[in-house]
Residue frames as a rotation matrix with the C-alpha (Angstrom) as fourth column:
MET 1
0.682 0.223 -0.697 -12.31
-0.686 0.526 -0.502 0.92
0.255 0.821 0.512 15.53
LYS 2
0.541 -0.453 0.709 -10.77
-0.283 0.696 0.660 -2.48
-0.792 -0.558 0.248 16.24
LEU 3
-0.220 -0.685 -0.695 -7.89
-0.971 0.085 0.224 -3.83
-0.095 0.724 -0.684 14.23
ARG 4
0.765 0.611 0.205 -9.10
-0.570 0.789 -0.229 -7.08
-0.301 0.058 0.952 12.69
THR 5
-0.268 -0.960 -0.077 -5.90
-0.929 0.237 0.284 -9.12
-0.254 0.148 -0.956 12.84
ASP 6
-0.172 0.282 0.944 -7.98
-0.088 0.950 -0.300 -12.29
-0.981 -0.135 -0.139 12.53
LEU 7
0.822 0.565 0.063 -8.75
0.043 0.048 -0.998 -11.35
-0.567 0.823 0.015 8.92
LEU 8
0.204 -0.825 -0.528 -5.11
-0.857 -0.411 0.311 -10.93
-0.474 0.389 -0.790 7.88
ALA 9
-0.515 -0.389 0.764 -4.90
-0.091 0.911 0.402 -14.67
-0.852 0.137 -0.505 7.09
GLN 10
0.275 0.731 0.624 -7.59
0.656 0.332 -0.678 -14.12
-0.703 0.596 -0.388 4.44
LEU 11
0.549 -0.122 -0.827 -5.82
-0.408 -0.902 -0.138 -11.19
-0.730 0.413 -0.545 2.75
ARG 12
0.508 -0.334 0.794 -4.56
0.740 0.640 -0.204 -11.95
-0.440 0.692 0.572 -0.76
PRO 13
-0.562 -0.814 -0.148 -1.99
0.588 -0.519 0.620 -10.12
-0.581 0.262 0.770 -2.89
GLU 14
-0.518 0.425 0.742 -4.71
0.675 -0.329 0.660 -8.97
0.524 0.844 -0.116 -5.31
ASP 15
0.593 0.720 -0.361 -6.50
0.784 -0.415 0.461 -7.26
0.183 -0.557 -0.811 -2.38
VAL 16
0.150 -0.645 -0.750 -3.36
0.534 -0.585 0.610 -5.29
-0.832 -0.492 0.256 -1.56
LEU 17
-0.765 -0.443 0.468 -2.77
0.610 -0.267 0.746 -4.46
-0.206 0.856 0.474 -5.25
GLU 18
0.039 0.877 0.479 -6.33
0.836 -0.291 0.465 -3.12
0.547 0.382 -0.745 -5.56
SER 19
0.724 0.179 -0.666 -5.73
0.608 -0.622 0.493 -0.78
-0.326 -0.762 -0.559 -2.61
VAL 20
-0.274 -0.914 -0.299 -2.40
0.500 -0.400 0.768 0.38
-0.822 0.061 0.566 -4.02
GLU 21
-0.647 0.075 0.759 -3.97
0.739 -0.182 0.649 1.13
0.187 0.980 0.062 -7.41
ALA 22
0.446 0.894 0.040 -6.72
0.829 -0.430 0.357 3.14
0.336 -0.126 -0.933 -5.72
HIS 23
0.749 -0.206 -0.630 -4.16
0.333 -0.705 0.626 5.42
-0.573 -0.678 -0.459 -4.03
HIS 24
-0.049 -0.891 0.451 -1.51
0.911 0.145 0.387 5.52
-0.410 0.429 0.805 -6.76
HIS 25
0.249 0.186 0.950 -2.86
0.753 -0.655 -0.069 8.69
0.609 0.733 -0.303 -8.43
ARG 26
0.982 0.153 0.114 -2.10
0.040 -0.748 0.662 10.62
0.187 -0.645 -0.741 -5.22
TYR 27
0.521 -0.847 -0.104 1.56
0.596 0.274 0.755 9.63
-0.611 -0.455 0.648 -5.05
LYS 28
0.947 -0.319 0.041 4.10
-0.211 -0.714 -0.668 12.25
0.242 0.624 -0.743 -6.16
ALA 29
0.545 -0.823 -0.161 7.70
0.837 0.544 0.057 11.15
0.041 -0.166 0.985 -6.54
GLU 30
0.480 -0.506 -0.717 10.53
0.060 -0.797 0.601 13.50
-0.875 -0.331 -0.352 -5.63
PRO 31
0.777 -0.216 -0.591 12.51
-0.625 -0.381 -0.682 14.91
-0.078 0.899 -0.431 -8.54
LEU 32
-0.268 -0.935 -0.231 15.43
-0.901 0.328 -0.284 12.67
0.341 0.132 -0.931 -7.55
PHE 33
0.628 0.661 0.410 13.29
-0.766 0.617 0.179 9.59
-0.135 -0.427 0.894 -6.92
SER 34
0.756 -0.361 -0.546 15.81
-0.034 0.811 -0.584 7.23
0.653 0.460 0.601 -8.56
GLN 35
-0.314 -0.945 0.089 18.44
-0.089 -0.064 -0.994 8.35
0.945 -0.320 -0.064 -6.04
THR 36
-0.650 0.064 0.757 16.39
-0.734 -0.310 -0.604 8.89
0.196 -0.949 0.249 -2.89
GLY 37
-0.770 0.425 -0.476 13.59
0.309 0.901 0.304 6.36
0.558 0.086 -0.825 -3.38
THR 38
-0.617 0.561 -0.552 11.15
0.568 -0.168 -0.806 8.67
-0.544 -0.811 -0.215 -1.61
GLY 39
-0.653 0.513 0.558 8.08
0.262 -0.538 0.801 10.65
0.711 0.669 0.217 -2.49
SER 40
-0.911 0.408 0.056 4.96
-0.232 -0.395 -0.889 11.99
-0.340 -0.823 0.455 -0.89
LEU 41
-0.520 0.835 0.179 1.26
0.845 0.473 0.249 11.29
0.124 0.281 -0.952 -0.83
SER 42
-0.822 0.264 0.505 -0.96
-0.150 -0.955 0.256 14.27
0.550 0.135 0.825 -1.62
SER 43
-0.774 0.582 0.249 -3.96
-0.343 -0.055 -0.938 15.02
-0.532 -0.811 0.242 0.54
ALA 44
-0.760 0.607 0.233 -7.21
0.635 0.617 0.464 13.24
0.138 0.501 -0.854 -0.21
SER 45
-0.682 0.628 0.375 -10.42
-0.483 -0.771 0.414 15.11
0.550 0.101 0.829 -0.88
THR 46
-0.416 0.632 0.654 -13.60
-0.777 0.126 -0.616 14.48
-0.472 -0.765 0.439 1.07
SER 47
0.618 0.683 -0.391 -15.01
-0.785 0.501 -0.365 12.34
-0.053 0.532 0.845 -1.71
GLU 48
0.000 -0.697 -0.717 -11.80
-0.485 0.627 -0.610 10.31
0.875 0.348 -0.338 -1.89
ARG 49
-0.821 -0.239 0.519 -12.02
-0.568 0.246 -0.785 9.69
0.060 -0.939 -0.338 1.86
ALA 50
0.106 0.945 0.311 -15.62
-0.837 0.253 -0.484 8.51
-0.536 -0.209 0.818 1.44
HIS 51
0.611 0.066 -0.789 -14.55
-0.636 0.635 -0.440 6.12
0.471 0.770 0.430 -1.34
GLU 52
-0.491 -0.859 -0.144 -11.74
-0.504 0.415 -0.757 4.87
0.710 -0.300 -0.637 0.90
VAL 53
-0.560 0.377 0.737 -14.17
-0.723 0.213 -0.658 4.11
-0.405 -0.902 0.153 3.71
ALA 54
0.564 0.808 -0.168 -16.45
-0.772 0.444 -0.455 2.27
-0.293 0.386 0.875 1.24
ARG 55
0.284 -0.536 -0.795 -13.51
-0.551 0.588 -0.592 0.24
0.785 0.606 -0.128 -0.15
ASN 56
-0.748 -0.600 0.284 -12.33
-0.552 0.325 -0.768 -0.67
0.369 -0.731 -0.574 3.37
THR 57
-0.165 0.785 0.598 -15.84
-0.798 0.250 -0.548 -1.72
-0.579 -0.567 0.585 4.41
ALA 58
0.710 0.396 -0.582 -16.17
-0.690 0.555 -0.465 -3.86
0.139 0.732 0.667 1.24
LEU 59
-0.140 -0.850 -0.507 -12.76
-0.528 0.497 -0.689 -5.43
0.838 0.171 -0.518 1.90
ILE 60
-0.720 -0.054 0.692 -13.68
-0.678 0.270 -0.684 -6.28
-0.150 -0.961 -0.231 5.50
ARG 61
0.328 0.920 0.214 -16.93
-0.774 0.391 -0.498 -7.86
-0.542 -0.002 0.840 4.29
LYS 62
0.571 -0.164 -0.804 -15.05
-0.633 0.536 -0.559 -9.84
0.523 0.828 0.202 1.61
LEU 63
-0.521 -0.848 -0.099 -12.43
-0.531 0.412 -0.741 -11.10
0.669 -0.333 -0.665 4.10
THR 64
-0.440 0.463 0.769 -15.13
-0.773 0.241 -0.587 -12.04
-0.458 -0.853 0.252 6.59
GLN 65
0.659 0.714 -0.237 -16.89
-0.721 0.510 -0.469 -14.08
-0.214 0.480 0.851 3.89
ARG 66
0.174 -0.686 -0.706 -13.62
-0.538 0.534 -0.652 -15.80
0.825 0.493 -0.276 2.95
ALA 67
-0.746 -0.453 0.488 -13.05
-0.638 0.278 -0.718 -16.67
0.189 -0.847 -0.496 6.61
ALA 68
0.026 0.843 0.537 -16.57
-0.767 0.362 -0.530 -18.12
-0.641 -0.398 0.656 6.89
ALA 69
0.727 0.263 -0.635 -16.11
-0.662 0.513 -0.546 -20.07
0.182 0.817 0.547 3.69
SER 70
-0.149 -0.875 -0.461 -12.84
-0.510 0.467 -0.722 -21.53
0.847 0.127 -0.516 4.89
GLY 71
0.321 0.418 -0.850 -14.56
0.406 0.750 0.522 -22.79
0.855 -0.513 0.071 8.04
LYS 72
-0.724 -0.580 -0.373 -12.97
0.599 -0.263 -0.756 -20.39
0.340 -0.771 0.538 10.51
LYS 73
0.347 0.879 -0.326 -15.32
0.925 -0.264 0.272 -18.76
0.153 -0.396 -0.906 12.93
ASP 74
0.197 -0.189 0.962 -15.32
0.081 -0.975 -0.208 -14.98
0.977 0.119 -0.177 13.36
SER 75
-0.263 -0.428 -0.865 -13.42
0.846 0.327 -0.420 -14.31
0.463 -0.842 0.276 16.60
VAL 76
-0.825 -0.006 0.566 -14.96
-0.139 -0.967 -0.213 -10.89
0.548 -0.255 0.797 17.27
LYS 77
-0.496 0.668 -0.555 -17.34
0.868 0.360 -0.342 -10.65
-0.029 -0.651 -0.758 20.24
SER 78
0.020 0.597 0.802 -20.20
0.487 -0.706 0.514 -8.21
0.873 0.381 -0.305 20.25
């Protein structure tokens, strides 16, 4: 899988927030979170992984459309 750095310019804060909200239920803070500032991310189930792939595919499609609408050509070669 290629990293689509050309689409980073099209990424908006609401796109990031949507991703964070989708994973937030898996985050478990340490008992001393206020002191350490750390926590952990619980494992994802198979269905959660499938939803993640679908969300990522939809995000790539959305960013590609934004790039096309802004007049920038897709720089990926087949």
